[in-house]
N, C-alpha and C positions, 0 to 999 in steps of 0.2 A: 504494500500500500504506500502511496506517495505521502511524504511528510506534510503535515497540515500547519505547522508552526514555522514561520519564516526564519527565525534565529536558529532553530534546530536544523532546518534545511541547509543553512549557510555554514554554521560552525559546529553544530551538534550540541547536545546538552549532556553528553557522557562525562561523568566525573564532577566531583565537587568543585574543583578549581574553575572549570568553565562556568558552572552555575554561579559561583561566587563572583566571578569576573563580570558576568552579565548583571547581577544584582547591584554590584558596586558601581558599574558604569552607568546603569540606568538611574540609580538614585542620585548620583553626582550630576548627571545630565539634567535631571529633573530639578535639582537644587539650583542649577545655573539658569535654567529656563524660567523658573519661578520669579526671577528678578527682572524678566523682560515683560513689558506691558505694551499693548497696542490698542488703538481705538480712541474714539472721541464721541460723545462727551464722557462716556464711562470707560476709563482704561481697564483693559482685561489682561490678566496674566496669561501666559501660554502654557500653564500647567495642564489644562484639560487636553490640549493638543498632544503634549508629551505623554500624558498618561494613556491616552488612546493608542498612540504609537507603541508604547511599551507593552500594553496589553495585547494589541494585535500582533506584535512580533515575538513576544516572549512566551505566550500561553498563560493560563490561569495561575498556576502555582508560582512561577518565577515572577510574574507581574505583581501578584499580591505580596510576595516576599520583598520585591523592590520597593513597593510603597510603604510597607512596614518599616523597612530600613530608613526610608526618607523621613517618616514620622519620628523614628528613633533619633535621627540626627537633630531634629528640632527639639525633642525632649532633652537631649544632652546640652542644649543651649547654642547649637550652631545656627547661624542666621540663614536658614535654608528656605523658609517660607516667603511668600510674596512680601515685597518691601523690606526684606532683611529681618523679618520676624523669626522668633524661635519659640521657646517654651510657652510664652504667654499666649501665642496664637492657638495652642492646643486647648485652651479654656476660654478663648475670646469669642466674639460674636460669629466668626466664620469657622469655628472648630468643626461644626457639623459637616462642612464641605471637606475639610482635611481628613476626617475619619471616613467619610463617604468615598474618598479617592481610592481607598484600599478595595472597596467593593467594586468601584468603577473599573479599576485595573483588572480585577479578577473576572468580572463579567465580559470585558473586552477580550481578555485572554481565553475565556471559555469559548467564545465565538471562534477564536483561532484554533483552539483544540478540536473543535467540531468541523474545521475546514471551511468556515464561512468567510474567511478573509481573502479568499482567492478570487472572489467576484467583486468588482468595484461597487456596483449598486448595492449589493447585500452588505458590504462593509460600511458604506455610507449610512444605510438604514440602521445597522447595529450601533454605529457610533452615535447617531442622533438619539436612539432609544436609551443607550447607556448614559449619555450626557444628560438626558432629561431625568432619568432615575436618580441622578446625583442630587437633584433638588429636594428629594424627600428628606434625607438627613440634613442637607444644607439649610433647609428652611425650618425643619422641626427644631433644630438647636436654638436659633434666635427666638422662635415662637415660645419655646419653653423657658429659656434662660433669661430673655429680655422682655418677655411679655408682649412681643410685637403682634399686631393684628395681621390677619391675612391680607388685608388691603395694603398695609404698609410693606409687607413682605413682597407682594406682587409688584408694587410700583418701584421699590428700591432694591430688591434683592433678586428678582426673577426677570421681569419684562426687559430691563435694559441689556440683559446678557443672552437672551434667547438666540438672536441672529448670530452673534459672535460664536456661541457654542455650536450652532449648526455649521458655520463656516469651518470651525476647528475640526468638526467631525468629518467634513468633506476633505479637508487637507490631510488629516490622518489617514483616511481611506486611500487617498491618492498616493501618499508616501508608501504605504504598505503594498498597495497594488503595484506600484512602480518597482518596488523591491522584488516582488514575485516575477514581474515581467523581465527584469534584469537577470534574475536567476535562470529563468527559462531560456533566455537568449544565449547564456553561457553553455547550456547543455548541448 
């Protein structure tokens, strides 16, 4: 059977050192990308894009391990989260998104495990659905912790980011699909 996970097709996942290398590379890349923001009037970090690419290329287990490692960096005080935040972000108003990133990576990786990332349209749809599901923990946290109303959450925490998240899902799908096409052309 043909390999379903891009990183495994390219370098394999045999051995602890390869897996550790992927997790460390992905978590460091995510730490760097989190510091980049694009867009106006609401700047958006590129974390969602990186998380989808990690999930789509690593598979569920390695993607989740990568995101847990990323959160651990922040818990240790490293400024890895958006705007150079660290430990305080894990209990702040956007903490639900940070914890939800682990599930987001796992779900994107599960799609890869099932072979769904070899088709561009399917990968885009998976990316959009997975990105949308991130809003469940992302909005539940400030609703519970800060007592925000759903109207306030919609206008300040959700609506301004929907188009950007859809664009990031499309870009992630194109990156991974391009990786598969490049791999096929080498064969």
